[in-house]
C-alpha positions in Angstrom: 81.5 136.4 73.7 79.6 132.7 73.9 76.7 134.3 75.2 76.6 136.8 72.2 76.9 133.8 69.8 74.1 132.1 71.6 71.9 135.3 71.7 72.5 135.6 67.6 71.4 132.1 67.3 68.3 132.5 69.1 67.6 135.3 67.1 68.0 133.4 63.8 66.3 130.4 65.2 63.2 132.9 65.8 63.4 134.4 62.6 63.4 131.2 60.4 60.6 130.0 62.5 58.5 133.3 61.8 59.4 132.5 57.8 57.8 128.8 58.4 54.7 129.9 60.5 54.1 132.1 57.6 54.7 129.6 55.1 52.6 126.4 56.8 49.8 128.9 57.3 49.8 130.1 53.5 50.4 126.2 52.1 47.7 125.1 54.3 45.2 128.0 53.0 45.8 127.3 49.6 44.8 123.7 50.6 41.3 123.6 50.9 41.1 120.2 51.6 43.7 119.3 53.9 42.5 117.4 57.0 42.6 120.2 59.8 40.9 117.9 62.3 43.3 114.9 61.8 46.2 116.8 62.1 44.7 118.6 65.5 44.1 115.5 66.9 47.2 114.0 66.4 49.5 117.1 68.4 50.5 115.9 71.8 48.4 118.1 73.9 50.4 118.0 77.0 53.2 120.0 75.1 50.8 122.5 73.3 48.4 124.2 74.4 45.2 126.5 74.0 43.5 129.9 75.4 40.1 130.9 73.5 38.8 134.2 74.6 35.3 135.3 74.0 34.3 138.8 74.6 31.8 141.6 73.2 34.4 143.6 71.5 36.1 146.9 72.1 37.6 145.0 75.7 41.1 145.2 75.5 41.5 142.0 73.2 43.9 143.1 70.8 46.0 144.5 73.7 46.5 141.0 75.8 46.9 139.3 72.2 49.8 141.5 71.8 50.8 140.5 75.4 50.9 136.6 74.6 52.7 137.2 71.4 55.5 139.6 72.9 56.8 135.9 74.3 59.2 133.5 73.2 56.4 130.4 74.1 52.7 132.0 72.9 51.4 133.5 70.2 47.7 135.4 70.5 45.8 137.2 67.3 42.1 138.1 67.2 39.7 138.2 64.1 42.0 135.9 62.4 39.3 134.9 59.6 37.0 137.7 60.2 34.3 136.8 57.5 34.1 133.5 58.3 33.9 134.4 62.0 31.0 136.9 61.5 29.2 134.4 59.7 29.3 131.5 62.2 27.9 134.4 64.7 25.1 135.0 62.4 24.2 131.7 61.7 24.4 131.3 65.5 22.4 134.3 66.5 19.5 133.5 64.2 19.9 129.3 64.9 19.9 128.6 61.1 20.2 125.1 59.9 23.7 125.2 58.2 26.5 123.0 58.9 29.5 124.8 60.7 32.7 122.2 60.2 34.1 124.9 58.5 34.7 127.0 61.8 36.3 124.5 63.1 38.4 123.8 60.1 39.6 127.5 60.1 40.1 127.8 63.8 42.6 124.8 63.8 44.8 125.7 60.7 45.2 128.9 62.6 45.9 127.0 65.8 48.3 124.4 64.2 50.3 127.4 62.4 50.7 128.9 66.0 51.8 125.3 67.5 54.3 125.4 64.7 56.3 127.7 66.6 55.2 128.2 69.9 53.6 126.3 72.7 50.6 128.2 73.5 47.9 129.9 70.6 45.7 132.3 71.8 42.8 132.5 69.3 40.3 135.7 70.6 37.6 136.7 68.3 34.0 138.6 69.7 32.3 136.2 67.1 32.8 133.9 69.0 30.3 134.8 71.8 27.5 133.2 70.4 27.7 129.0 70.4 31.1 129.3 72.4 30.6 125.7 73.2 30.5 124.3 70.2 33.7 125.8 69.9 35.2 124.9 73.4 34.1 121.5 72.3 36.0 120.8 69.0 39.0 122.8 70.2 39.2 121.7 73.4 41.0 124.7 75.1 43.1 124.2 78.2 41.9 127.9 79.1 39.2 130.3 78.4 39.1 134.3 78.6 36.5 136.0 79.2 37.2 139.5 78.3 34.8 142.4 79.8 35.1 146.1 80.0 33.4 149.0 82.0 29.6 149.0 80.2 30.0 152.5 79.7 33.3 153.1 78.3 32.8 149.9 75.8 30.0 151.4 74.5 31.8 154.8 73.4 34.3 152.7 71.7 31.6 150.5 69.9 30.1 154.2 69.3 33.0 155.6 68.3 33.8 152.6 65.3 30.4 153.5 63.4 28.2 150.7 64.4 24.5 151.2 63.6 24.7 154.5 61.9 22.1 153.4 59.1 18.5 151.9 59.7 18.1 148.3 58.8 15.6 147.2 56.2 13.0 144.2 57.2 9.6 143.4 56.2 9.1 139.9 58.5 10.2 139.9 61.9 9.6 136.1 61.8 12.7 135.7 59.5 16.5 136.3 59.8 17.7 139.6 58.7 18.0 139.4 54.8 20.4 141.5 52.2 21.0 145.1 53.5 22.1 147.6 50.7 23.8 149.8 52.6 26.5 147.0 53.7 26.8 145.9 50.6 30.5 144.6 50.3 30.9 144.7 54.1 30.3 141.0 54.9 31.7 141.1 58.3 29.5 144.0 59.6 26.0 142.7 57.8 27.0 139.0 59.6 28.3 140.3 62.7 26.6 143.6 63.7 23.4 141.6 65.0 19.5 142.8 64.8 16.4 141.6 67.4 14.4 138.8 66.6 11.2 139.2 66.4 8.8 142.3 66.4 11.1 143.9 69.6 12.6 144.7 66.2 10.5 147.0 65.6 10.7 149.4 68.9 15.1 148.5 68.9 14.5 150.5 65.5 13.3 153.3 66.8 15.9 153.4 69.4 19.0 156.1 69.4 22.3 154.7 68.0 23.4 154.0 71.9 20.1 152.0 72.7 21.0 150.1 69.9 24.6 149.1 71.2 23.1 148.7 74.7 21.0 146.0 73.7 23.5 144.1 71.5 26.3 144.2 74.6 23.2 143.4 77.1 22.2 140.5 74.7 25.9 139.2 73.8 27.0 139.7 77.7 24.3 137.8 79.1 25.1 134.7 76.3 29.0 134.7 77.1 27.9 134.2 80.9 25.6 131.6 79.9 28.4 129.8 78.2 31.2 130.6 80.5 28.7 128.8 83.6 28.8 125.3 82.0 32.9 125.9 81.7 35.1 124.3 84.8 35.9 127.3 86.7 39.5 126.4 87.3 39.2 126.7 82.9 38.1 130.5 83.3 40.4 133.9 83.5 38.2 137.1 83.7 40.0 139.4 81.8 38.7 143.5 83.3 40.4 145.7 81.3 40.3 148.5 84.3 42.1 145.8 85.9 44.5 144.9 83.8 45.4 148.6 82.3 49.0 149.7 82.5 49.3 147.4 85.5 53.1 145.6 85.9 51.7 143.3 88.9 48.5 142.0 87.1 50.8 140.9 84.4 53.1 139.1 86.2 50.1 137.4 87.9 48.9 136.9 83.9 52.3 135.6 83.2 52.7 133.4 85.5 49.3 131.1 85.4 49.4 130.7 81.7 53.3 130.1 81.4 54.6 132.6 79.9 58.2 133.1 79.4 60.5 134.9 79.2 58.9 137.6 81.6 58.9 141.1 79.9 60.7 144.2 81.6 58.3 147.0 82.8 58.9 149.0 80.0 58.3 147.0 77.6 55.4 145.8 79.1 54.2 149.5 79.4 55.3 150.4 75.6 52.6 147.5 74.2 49.7 149.1 74.7 50.5 152.2 72.7 50.9 150.2 69.2 47.5 148.7 69.9 45.2 151.5 71.1 43.6 154.6 68.6 42.4 157.1 70.6 40.0 158.0 68.3 38.3 155.0 69.3 37.9 156.2 73.0 37.1 159.7 72.4 34.6 159.8 75.6 30.5 160.3 74.4 28.6 162.5 76.7 25.3 160.9 76.7 22.0 163.3 76.7 19.2 162.1 79.0 17.0 160.1 76.1 20.8 158.3 75.3 21.3 157.9 79.4 18.1 156.3 79.8 18.4 154.2 77.4 21.8 152.8 78.4 20.8 152.3 81.5 17.5 150.4 80.4 19.0 148.6 77.8 22.2 147.5 79.1 21.1 147.0 82.6 22.0 142.9 82.7 25.5 143.6 81.5 26.1 146.6 84.0 25.0 144.2 87.0 26.8 141.2 85.4 30.1 143.3 85.3 29.6 145.3 89.1 29.5 141.1 90.3 32.7 139.9 88.1 35.8 139.2 90.4 38.6 139.5 87.9 41.7 136.9 87.0 41.5 133.5 87.2 38.4 131.8 88.7 38.5 129.5 91.7 36.4 126.2 91.5 35.3 126.6 94.8 33.6 129.9 94.2 
């Protein structure tokens, strides 16, 4: 009887904590002048932990966030402020002289809201891939997750999302991409779907959608690798979806490394992916000869990096 009462009280507490988190996040969003930096500095970081994830997109991070959120002591979510994050990528990719303190503010807002009810926050976004070290230094994460997926599978998934369906309009290759009528009101697409700098833009415009996506994945993977090399290896967890996919033993290693509690049963773990993956996004695309050649040419570095990566926690001695 006592155990039932305690279980009921724990359930009520989780429900109340969730409502408090929502209220906190809502109130902070209404107060544009809230000093998130000061609040962030006051947090006891021996008790509150942060993991930042970077990726190209379509790398299984929605599922990994759901895994974290399925535990009482952790919460994970991605693209929490999509337009702001995409704008940050646009600024970073084009090296524009624009202040970026605002992206740190919205990130701190989300993390503080998480810490209001759990001890471990996972913040994920494909838009963090460029100028990641700025976020790393400003947010001081305890861990960094590099999510990377099979190159052809990732390309197929992005292709199915409709990337680069329209031609881009540009008259001066020396300048950053300007307003695109075909992307009006789709600001995360305009800011987040990168196009090349310089005269290579003209060559890129003539590629198939496969070639354009291959170029994007290649550039972004190289950028991520460059950032990761400047972070202590023992902080890095390389999340390779094909290793983790419905692998309960992998989950147990992950949970132990990040301190996720209480552990999920195997059945619960296996059921999570069905809630985060859409089959339509992962329909296999058969590449024709031209597409295959473009994929192998423009994604060559990405393919090599993926083959050479060891998944899991990165040993400082490696």
